C-alpha positions in Angstrom: -5.0 -0.2 -22.4 -4.6 -3.9 -22.4 -1.7 -3.9 -24.9 0.3 -1.4 -23.0 -0.4 -3.1 -19.8 0.8 -6.4 -21.3 4.0 -4.8 -22.5 4.7 -3.3 -19.1 4.1 -6.8 -17.4 6.5 -8.4 -19.8 9.1 -5.7 -19.1 8.7 -6.0 -15.4 9.0 -9.8 -15.3 12.2 -9.7 -17.5 14.2 -7.9 -14.7 13.3 -10.6 -12.1 12.9 -8.0 -9.3 9.3 -8.9 -8.8 10.3 -12.6 -8.8 12.9 -12.0 -6.1 10.3 -9.9 -4.0 7.8 -12.8 -4.2 10.4 -15.2 -3.1 11.5 -13.1 -0.1 7.9 -12.6 0.9 7.3 -16.4 0.8 10.3 -17.0 3.0 9.3 -14.3 5.4 5.6 -15.6 5.6 6.7 -19.3 6.2 9.3 -18.2 8.7 6.9 -16.2 10.9 4.4 -18.9 11.2 7.1 -21.6 11.8 8.8 -19.6 14.5 5.8 -18.5 16.4 3.9 -20.8 18.6 0.6 -19.6 17.7 -1.0 -18.5 14.4 -2.2 -15.3 16.0 1.3 -14.2 16.9 2.6 -15.2 13.4 -0.3 -13.1 11.8 0.6 -10.0 13.9 4.3 -10.4 13.0 3.4 -10.8 9.2 1.2 -7.7 9.6 4.1 -5.6 10.7 6.1 -6.8 7.8 3.4 -6.0 5.3 3.1 -2.6 6.7 6.8 -1.9 6.4 8.1 -3.8 3.5 5.2 -3.9 1.0 4.8 0.0 1.0 8.5 0.5 0.6 8.8 -1.9 -2.3 5.7 -0.7 -4.0 6.8 3.1 -3.7 10.4 2.7 -4.7 9.9 0.1 -7.5 7.1 2.1 -9.1 8.9 5.4 -9.0 12.3 4.0 -10.3 10.4 2.0 -13.0 8.6 5.1 -14.3 11.9 7.1 -14.4 13.7 4.3 -16.2 10.8 3.9 -18.6 10.9 7.7 -19.7 11.9 7.1 -23.2 9.2 4.3 -23.6 6.6 6.6 -22.2 7.7 9.5 -24.6 7.4 6.9 -27.5 3.8 6.0 -26.4 2.9 9.7 -26.1 3.9 10.3 -29.8 1.5 7.6 -30.7 -2.4 8.2 -31.3 -3.0 7.1 -27.7 -4.6 9.1 -25.1 -2.2 10.1 -22.2 -4.7 9.1 -19.7 -4.9 5.6 -21.2 -1.0 5.4 -21.1 -0.8 6.3 -17.7 -3.5 4.0 -16.4 -2.0 1.2 -18.4 1.4 1.7 -16.6 -0.4 1.7 -13.3 -2.4 -1.5 -14.3 0.8 -3.3 -15.2 2.7 -2.3 -12.2 -0.2 -3.0 -9.8 -0.9 -6.4 -11.3 2.7 -7.5 -11.1 3.5 -6.3 -7.5 0.0 -7.1 -6.1 0.1 -10.5 -7.7 3.4 -11.2 -6.3 2.3 -10.5 -2.9 -0.9 -12.7 -3.2 1.1 -15.6 -4.7 3.7 -15.5 -2.0 1.5 -15.3 1.0 -1.9 -17.0 0.3 -0.8 -20.6 0.7 1.0 -20.0 4.2 -1.9 -17.9 5.3 -4.5 -20.5 4.3 -2.6 -23.3 6.0 -2.0 -21.5 9.3 -4.8 -19.2 9.8 -8.5 -19.2 9.5 -10.1 -18.4 6.0 -11.4 -15.0 7.2 -8.0 -14.0 8.6 -6.1 -15.1 5.5 -8.5 -13.2 3.2 -8.2 -10.0 5.3 -4.4 -10.1 5.4 -4.3 -10.9 1.5 -6.7 -8.0 0.9 -4.8 -5.7 3.1 -1.4 -6.4 1.3 -3.1 -6.0 -2.1 -4.7 -2.7 -1.0 -1.6 -1.4 0.5 0.3 -2.2 -2.7 -2.3 -0.4 -4.9 -2.2 2.5 -2.6 1.5 3.1 -2.5 2.1 2.4 -6.3 -0.4 5.2 -6.7 1.6 7.4 -4.4 4.7 6.3 -6.4 3.1 7.6 -9.5 2.7 11.0 -7.8 6.4 11.0 -6.6 7.6 10.3 -10.1 5.5 12.9 -11.9 6.0 15.9 -9.6 9.7 16.1 -10.4 11.7 15.4 -13.5 14.9 14.7 -11.4 15.2 10.9 -10.7 17.0 11.4 -7.4 14.5 14.0 -6.1 11.6 11.8 -7.1 13.1 8.8 -5.3 13.8 11.1 -2.3 10.1 12.1 -2.3 9.0 8.5 -2.4 11.3 7.6 0.5 10.0 10.6 2.6 6.4 9.4 2.0 7.3 6.0 3.3 9.0 7.5 6.3 6.0 9.7 7.1 3.2 7.0 6.7 5.4 4.2 8.3 6.9 6.2 11.1 6.1 9.8 11.6 2.4 9.6 11.4 2.1 7.5 14.6 4.5 9.8 16.3 2.3 12.8 15.4 -0.8 11.0 16.7 0.9 10.3 20.0 2.1 13.9 20.3 -1.5 15.2 19.7 -2.8 12.6 22.1 -0.4 13.7 25.0 -0.9 17.4 24.2 -4.7 17.3 24.4 -5.1 14.4 26.9 -7.5 16.5 29.0 -9.8 17.0 26.2 -12.4 14.6 24.6 -10.4 13.9 21.4 -11.8 10.5 20.5 -13.6 11.6 17.4 -10.7 13.6 16.1 -8.5 10.8 16.5 -10.8 8.5 14.3 -10.8 11.2 11.7 -7.1 11.6 11.8 -6.5 7.8 11.4 -8.2 8.1 7.9 -5.3 10.2 6.7 -2.9 7.2 7.0 -3.5 4.1 4.8 -1.2 2.1 6.9 -3.2 2.9 10.0 -6.5 1.9 8.1 -4.8 -1.5 7.1 -3.7 -2.1 10.7 -7.2 -1.4 12.1 -8.8 -3.6 9.5 -6.7 -6.6 10.4 -6.9 -6.1 14.1 -10.5 -5.7 14.2 -10.9 -9.0 12.2 -8.6 -10.7 14.7 -10.5 -9.0 17.6 -7.2 -7.9 19.1 -8.4 -4.8 20.9 -5.5 -4.5 23.1 -3.1 -4.4 20.2 -5.1 -2.0 18.0 -3.4 1.2 19.6 -5.5 4.2 20.5 -7.0 5.0 17.2 -8.0 1.4 16.5 -9.6 0.9 19.9 -11.6 4.1 19.5 -12.5 3.2 15.9 -14.1 -0.1 17.0 -15.8 1.6 19.9 -17.7 4.0 17.5 -18.2 1.9 14.5 -17.8 -1.7 15.6 -16.2 -4.4 13.5 -18.7 -4.5 10.6 -19.3 -0.9 9.9 -15.7 0.0 10.8 -14.5 -2.6 8.0 -16.7 -0.9 5.5 -15.5 2.6 6.4 -11.7 1.8 6.4 -12.3 -0.1 3.1 -13.8 3.0 1.5 -11.1 5.1 2.9 -8.4 2.8 1.4 -10.2 3.0 -2.0 -10.0 6.8 -1.9 -6.3 6.5 -1.1 -5.9 4.5 -4.4 -8.1 6.9 -6.4 -7.1 10.3 -5.3 -3.3 10.2 -5.8 -3.8 8.3 -9.2 -6.2 11.0 -10.3 -3.6 13.9 -9.4 -0.7 12.1 -11.1 -3.0 11.5 -14.2 -4.0 15.2 -14.4 -0.4 16.3 -14.0 0.7 13.7 -16.7 -2.0 14.9 -19.3 -0.9 18.6 -18.9 3.0 18.0 -18.8 5.1 18.9 -21.7 7.4 15.9 -22.3 
């Protein structure tokens, strides 16, 4: 696995897209802290960027990379190497490059302008969001042989989690406002990795007024300590389950 992952890393760094991504993130991170008058406001602005830009980049880059590497993957499949090992090595290489770019670009400004706990939470959030959406990108690329369709599926995934999911939550909230729906709202928030990432950070910042409805209810029921463990476990499932699904499809697909 390490040899294939190493080859993937070398190939990714050759096209310099990840380097550009890291530079853009670095500029954005420095800018939000320099322009805002408090570190808390800068952290909230950066959180919004992380929840929009990082998922989109992770989804599109991983999906396009897999389609462009189709011949390389076919060559690996013809070798005496297990398909599961090939697929997980590709995931390892993509995750290490994109998540590493995020950490390198943001960690220094975060440590300079924020507390250690806030910096670590934001870094872990970006790292986890990257892993989740690369995993979803693997699903988007394996369910369709057509590149345009696969990229379209990836974009639809991003639109759903970044925009449509919150709209769905608000719709349900208004429709069932007369009923005690606090617990269903907590359960519903688990079905969005971006909501989980937002709640994690805002609980760490203790910004209850900015958590939104699901975040405030989540803290009410679980508190900041238990809530962090629950959201962390849910995020781990968001990494494992899509990757498991895509691996099973890849193992059975006739290339």
